[in-house]
N, C-alpha and C positions, 0 to 999 in steps of 0.2 A: 460470073464464075471464073477462075482462073483458066487461062487457055493452055497451061503447062501440060504435058503428057503426064498422067497420073502414074503410069507405070514407071517412069523415069524420074520423078519427083523425089528429092531427098527429104525424108522426113525431118520436121523441125526439131525432134528430139534428138536427131543426129546431126544437127548444125544446118538444115535446110530452112527455106523461108517458109514461116506459117501461112496457112491459108487466111487467117484473119488476126487482128491484134486487139481490135476493141471487144470487151466483153459482151456476152449476151446479157438480155435483160434479166432481172431477178425473176425467180419462179414463184410469183406470188399473184395468181391469176386475178382474183377480184380486187385486189389493191390497186393495180394499174388503171382500174375503171373508175376509181372514186373521183367524183366530181361535183358539179353544182347540184345535181339532183339529190345526193346524199345531205349536202350542206343545207340546202332549203328545208328538207324534212326535220333534219337534227335542230335547225334554228327554231322551227315551229314549236318543238318540245321545249327548248329553252326558254323561249319568250312566254309559254304557257306556264312555265315553273311547275311542271308536272312530270318528272321523269319516272315516277313510280307507276307501274301499269295498272293497278287496282283501283286508285282513286287519286284525286289531287286537286288543285286549284282550277284547272281548266284541262282536263285530260284530252289528249289528242288520239288516243286509242290506237297508237302505231302498232303495238304488239297484236291486238285484236284484229287489226286490218291485215296484217302479215299472215296471220294464222288462217284467215278466210281465203286470202289469196293462195296459200299453201294447199288447203283443201281443194281449191278449185283446179290448180295445175295438176294435181295427182289424182283427182276424182275419188278422194277419200273423205270419210265422215269427220274425222276429228284431228286437229293438230294441236301442239302445244309448244310455245316458245319457252326455251329454258336458258340457263346461264352458260352451258358449254355442251359440247358433245360427249365429253367425258361424264358430265352428270346426267345426260340423256341416257347413257347406257346403263347406268346403275338404277335410274328411276325405272326404266322399263323392266329390268330383271326383278325389281322389287314388286312391280306391278304383277308380275307373272307369279309372285310368290316364292321365288327362289331363295333358299337358305340352306343351313346345315342339312345334310342328308341327300343333297342334290349335287348332281354334276352338270356343268354346262360344257358342250363341245364347240370348239373354235379352232380356226386354222392356224398353222404355225407361223404364217406371215400375216400380221396384223400391225396393231399398235398397241402399247403398253397399257393404254386405258381400258382396252377389252379385257385383258386379264385382271386389271385392278378392280373393275366393276364386280367381276364373279367373286373374286376373293373378298372383297369387302362386304359382300352380302353373305359371307360364311359359307359359301359353296366351293366346290372343287372344279377348277379348270381341267378339262380333258383334251389333249391336242389331236388334231386331224391334219393329216398331210395335205399338201397342195399338188396341182399339176401344172401343166405348162400354160394354163390360163392365169396362173399366180393367185388363184383363189381355191377354195375348198374342193378336194376331190371327192366327188359323190360316192365313189366305191369304198374308200377309206372311211367316209362317214358311216356307211351302212355297217362296216365292220367294227366301229368303234361304239355305236349305240348299245348301251346296256341298261340294266334294271334300274340304276341311278340316275339316268339321264332325264333332266327335267326340260332343257331347252337347247337349242342349236343357235349360236351367235355366228352367223354368215357375213363375212365382210367383203364387200365389193372394193377390192384393193385397187390402187394406182389409177382410178378414173374410169374402171369398166367392171361390170359384173362378170363372173365365170358362168358356171352352170347353175345360175341362181334359180331357175323354175324347177329344174329336177331336184335340187337340194331341198326346196320348200315342200315339193310334193313327198319326198322321202320322210321328211320330218313329221308332216301332218298325217301321213299314213301310219306313223307310229305313235300318233297322239302327243307330239312334242310341240312346243311353242318356237315359233322362229323369230328372233330378233335380227333385223337387217340393218347392218351398219353401211351407211351410204356417206360417211364423212368424206372420203375421197373421191366420191362419185356423183355429186349432185349434178344433174343435167344429163346423166347417161341413161340408156335404156336397153332393154333385152327384147329384140325382135318386136319393137312398137310399144312395149310396155315399160313405163318409166321405172327405173330402179328406185325403191321405196314403196312399191306396190306389191312386194312378195311377202313381207314379213307380217306377222300378227301385230307387231309394233316394228316401226322403222325409224331409224335416228340419223340426224344430219349434224354437221359442225360448221361453225362459221368463224373459226379461229383463222389468222392471217394467212396461213398457206392454203386455205380452200378456195373452191371455185367462186363463191362469193363471200364476202367477209364483213363482220362488224368488230373485228379485233378478237373478241371472244363471243360465244352463242352457240345455241344448239336448238334443235327441233325434233319433236316426236310426231308420228304419224300413225293413226291406226283406225279400224272401223268399228271395233267393239266398244260400246258405250261403258260397259262396267270397267274394262281396262283403262279406258280414258279417264273416268272418273277418279280411279285409283292413282293414275299418273298425276292428275291435277293435285290430289291431297298430298301425294308423296313429294312432289317438286316444290311445294310450299311449305306449310308448317305441320302437316299431317291432318289437316282438315279442309273441307271445301269452304267457298266463300259465297256470300249472298250477292245479289245484283248491285249492291252498294260497295261490294269489295271487302266486306267485314267477315271475319272468320266465323263458321258455323259449326261449333262443336257438338251438336245435338244429333246428328245423324251416325247411328252406330255403325253403319256399314264403312264409314270414312273417319273412324277414329283411330288413327295410326300414328306414325312418326314421319316427320318430313326433312328434307335436305336443304331447305332454304336457297333453292336454284331457280328463283325466278328470272325471267327475262326483263330488262328495263326497257323504258321507252325509247331511250337514246339508241340502244341496240336495235330495237324494232323499227325505228326510223331509218337507219343506215341499210338494214336488210330490205326493207320494202323498196327502196330505191335501187339496190343492188339486185334484187329478184327481176326487176324490169330489163336488166342488162344481161342475165343469165345465158340466154341463148346466143347472144353476140359473143360472149366470153368463151363458152364452150366451142361454139363454131369456128373461132379464130384458132383455138388450140387444136382442134380436130383436123381442121383443114391443112394446117402447118405440118402437124405430125404425120398425117397419111400421104402428104406429098414427099416428105422425107422418106417414110417407110418404103412406099412404092417405088421410088428412084433407087433404093438399095436392095429390094427383094431379089433374090437369085444370086447375090454376092457369095461365092464360096466361103464356107467356114462362119457364115454370119446367119443367124436365125433369130426369129421374133417371138415375143409372147403370143400365145393363142388368144385372140379375142373373138369369141363366137360370133358376136353381131358388130361388125366394124362401124356400121353406121350409128349404133348406139354408144360409141366411145365418146367420153366427154374430153379426152384428149390431153390431160396435164403431164403425162409421162409416157416415154417410148423406152420399153424394155427390150435390149438385144441379149442374145445368148451366143456363147462361144464354145469351141470344142472342149475347153478345160478351163482351170482356174488361171493357169500362168498366161494363156492367150488373152484371156479376159483383162487381167491386169496389164499386160503389155500393151494391148489395144487401147484401153481407156487412158493410160498415161500418154501414149502417143497422141490421141486425140485431144486431150487437154493441151499439149504442147502446140497443137495446130491452132489453137485459139478457140477451141469449143469448150469454153468455161464461162462462169458469170462473174459478177463482181465479187470482191473479196468478202469471204465469209458466207457465200452462197453454196448450194450443192448441186450445180446444174448438171455436172458430168462426173459420175462416180461408178465405181464398181459396187454391186449390190452387197458385197461383203462389208462395206463400210456403212450400210444403211442401218445401223444402230439397233435400237429397240423395236424396229419393225419385224425382227427375226426373234423367235420364241427363245433361242439359247443366248440370246445378248441381254436378256432380263435378269439380273442377279438375283433379285428378290423371287423370282419364280423359280428359277434353277435351284436356289438354296432354301426354298420354301420358307422365306422369312415373313415376318409378321409385324404389324404395328404393335400388337401386345407381346409381352416377354415370353408368353407361354406357347406361342407358335399358332394361334388361331389363324385360319380355320382347319389347317392339317391335323391339329392336335384334338379337335372336337370329337366326342365319341360317335356322334352320328356319321362323321366322315372317315371312319376307319377302313372303309372300302378304298380310299385314295392313298392309302399309305405307301403303296408300291409304285405309284404313278412316277415316272421320271420325267424331268424336263431338260435334261442335258442334251447337248448336241449329239446326234445319233439317234434321237428317238423318231425323227421324221426323216427318212432317207432322201425323198425327192426334195423336200424343203432345203436339206443341207446342200443337196447337189446344185440346185438352181441359185441358191445364195452365193456360191462360190464361182459359178461360170456366167454369172449375168451382170449386166450393167444398165445403168438408168441414165436417161437424158431427160431432164426436165424441159417441158416445152412451155415457154412463157406465153401469155395471152396477147403479147404485143409484138411477136416476131415479124420482122419485114421480109419482103421478098428476098432481098440481099441475104439476111440472116439464114433463111432456108436454103439458099443456094451454097452459102459457105459451109453449112453443116453437111449437106449432100457431098460436096467436094472434099471436105476433110475425111469423111467416113470412107470415101472412095480412095483417096490418096493413102490412107493408113491401111486399108484392106489390101491394096496391091502389094504392100510389103510385108505386114505382119501376118496376114493370112494366105499369103502366095504358097 
């Protein structure tokens, strides 16, 4: 760590020497850990010439093995590998029977896929504010539940759950289904209970940015057998399959329409290997993040996201908060100048106002109530007349708006060295001594 007196150091943005010059690693947790284990399992599938999960020349049953390992890890009865976290969201809502005449409650800080899943099912999204957990505010949830509410989509954002247990209890007491989105929080927990164990259906994503990855992929978890069988039919072609992998159109309970969102054996193979590394990946991020955070706690003018259970944090992001938007922008710009940045094209250190479509008001299709169809479905559907007055413009969720403007995000790579951690701490202290003085 530089031995310069931080209170006297000239900021790099003002012509001083930066804390570091080399970029920090890419913020792609699972990708850094891809190695021989993934290669070995993928090669088995290729050599068997059987990349389809339901039948083949010599099926290696990688997806089935992954699903079994998933159930065991979470102690839940059923799991289902699918093609993406985005498809998992829609499959889950379809399994709940969500459609025209229903509304689904979700937080204003999420990802565009959450909104899209609701809209494509023909239902109406209804926004709920967040709090300083950067997850759904339970009090605002209670205020927003109405006669048309069918389900609550609770999102464990940025690596950790918020008040997930309280939210699930509120929803279930009202007779609502809970869809728990763990796309950004695989490996996290809430006071000893893994994220993914609170929803009637819980979903995960394995896209490149996630804690483990196969490039694309998703998973559903549930305990209810009927929900699971509906998910199986919906994720495929609308029907169940025989033990030989052939479609079975004769069971009237599962004569539906499917999304063609099956997971393939190559993805299953990669994920089976990555799952074995999950605790190492999240442990590395969590340890680095909390070493940084604890070294900075108590810095005047600097505060942090509220994580109810720090031991359950999976660690991929550190969110900081500042007195106002101006200080946030000034601080983050100075931090980047000190070398706290990633390779070209990465988003290692940014003000959260630049965090794009994670904020409700940055989704033009939502704000303008746009549709795939020219007539404006689902907002124009007669059964959805109750949602005509819903606004999605900035100003709808005051706390969400405030936090988006005065917060910043630092991505915590899963391969940070001790030197990287020391440099991050030194840069934060150096900038704080001037910007927050």
